[in-house]
N, C-alpha and C positions, 0 to 999 in steps of 0.2 A: 731756832726751833726750841721747844720745851717738851719735856716728857708729859704726855697726856695721862699716864697711868698712875699718878699719885693717888693715894686713897683719900677721897673726899669725905667730909663729915658723915659718919654713920656707916660708911662702906668698909667692908673687910672681906677677906677670902671667904667664900661661901654665901655672901649676901645675895638675896633675891629681892628684886624691886619691881613692883607693879606699876606699869606705865602704858600709856596709849602711844602707839607708833603707827605711822604708815610704813608698810613693808613692800618690797619689790620682788617677791619670790617669782612671780610670773611675768615680769616686765622685760621681755626679750630685748627691746630696743635699749633700755637702760643697761642691760647686761653687755650688749655690744659696746656701748660707750665705755663702760667700766673696764672691759677687757683691754681696750686700747690704752687707757691710762695706767692700768696695772702693769702692762708690758713696758711702758715708758719709765715707770718708777721702780721696776723690779730690781735693778742693780744699785739702788741708792740705799746706803746704810741708814739705820735709825728710823725706819718706817714699818708699820704693820699695815699691810694692804688688806682691804675689806673684800672678802669673796662675795659673789652674787647672793648667796643665801642669807647674808647678814647685812645687806644694804638696807638702810632705814632712814626715815625722817622723824626725829624725836618730836613729840607733840605735847603730851601733858602727863606728868607723873602723878601717882597716887601716894605711894609711900612704900616702905619696906614691908614685904609680905608678912613678916613676923609681927608687925605692928598694926595691920589693917584687918578689921573684922570681915569675915566672908559675907555677913549679912549687909554690911555697908557697901561692899563691892557690888553685890547683886542689886541693891537699891540704886547705886550710881549707874550701873549698866541699864537698868530699866528706864531711868530718867534720860539717859543719853540716847538710847534707842528712839525714844519718842521725839527728841529734838532733831536728831540726825535724819529722821524720815522725811524732813522737809528741805534738806540740803542736797542739791543735785550732785551727782558724780562729776568729776572734772578731769582735765588733762594737766599734767605738769611737764615742763620742759627743763632739761639740764643741758648746759652748754659747756663752757670752759670752767674748770675748777679753780678756786682761789686758795692761796696759802694763808692759814692762820697759825699762830704760834704752836698749837697742839694738833692741828689736823689740816688735811687738804680736802676741800669740800666744794660741792656745787651749791650755789644759791638757787633754790627752786623757784621757778616762775610759771605763772603769776603767784604772788604770795597771798593774795586775798582769799582764795578758796581754802587752803589749809588753815589760815588764820580764823576763818569763819567756823571751821570744824572745831578748832581748839576752843573758841569762845563758847560753842555749844557744850563741849565737854566740861568746861569750867562752870557753866550754869548748872549742869547736871550734878556736878560735885557739890555745888553750893546748896542744892536742895537737901543734901544729906549732912554735910559738915558746915559749920559756921565759918571755918577758915579754909580757903581753897589754896592748896600748895602751889609753889612755883609761880608766884606773882611777880614775874620779871619780863624782860623784853623777849619777844619771840621772833626769830629769824629763820624761816623754813629753809633747811639745808639737808644735803645728803653727803656724808663723808665717804671718800674713796680710800683714805689712809689716815692713820693716826701716828703721831710722832712718839717714839719711845726713848728719845735721847735729846741732848742739846746740840746745837751746831748751826751752821749757816744754812739759810734757805736757798741760797743761790743755785746749787746743783738741782734742787727740786724745781725751781722756776725754769731753768734751762730745759729740763726734761718735759715739763708741761708745755712749754712753748713749741717744742718739736712735734707735738701731736697734731695731726691733721685729721679730724674726725667730725662728722656732722653732729648737730645736737640730737639728743634723744628725747622722746616723748613717752610718758607713762600715763595710762588711764587709771584713775584712782576711783574706786567704787566702794571702798570700805576703809574703816580704821580698826586696828586690832588692839586689844588689851593683852599685854604679854608679861611674862615673868622673866625679868632681865637679870643677867649676871655679867660680870666682867673679870672672871677668874683667870682667863688665859690671854690677856692683852687683846681682847676682842669683845665687842658687845654681842652676846649670844642670848637666845631666849627659848622659852617654851610658850606655846600658844595657850591663851586663857579664854578669850572670847573675841568674836568678830562682829562688828556692828556695821551693817550696810548703810550706804547713802541712798538717797532717792534715785 
């Protein structure tokens, strides 16, 4: 395992980042599954467990709030709302989480619907900016814990293997623009705007 909370370029204490996420505030079935895995991981050192209120699927960033003009944000929201109005709401399933060096996370399935939403968001950003940020691979996932230390993943894997819980399904009917911070070893945010799907 490796520490997830190193300061990435541009980030520092107090930074606020505008980004589109799917959130799971009202996803009771996801909360059930998350509770089972938090219980299993609770006694393992070196992990920051994600509470229900901060479960999320990272989708598409805009940039640091101090560097993005509000008029650009509104223009992007307007363009995104138009494109998302033709994309139907969908269900996502989370099953057994996997270990990555910096996090324990569920791969969200199917991956096509959130990928389609992200593509629409990127098209909307492209109507306002010539360069669309975060032109990298997209793997839809939801993290249940972040690593805050180095060490073996073996105890984590043993804890995950011991969980016997049925998969969870979440109905996704919107994507949110949020103002994100990571000041307390957790991704936390303030709501900025909600864009509904069809």
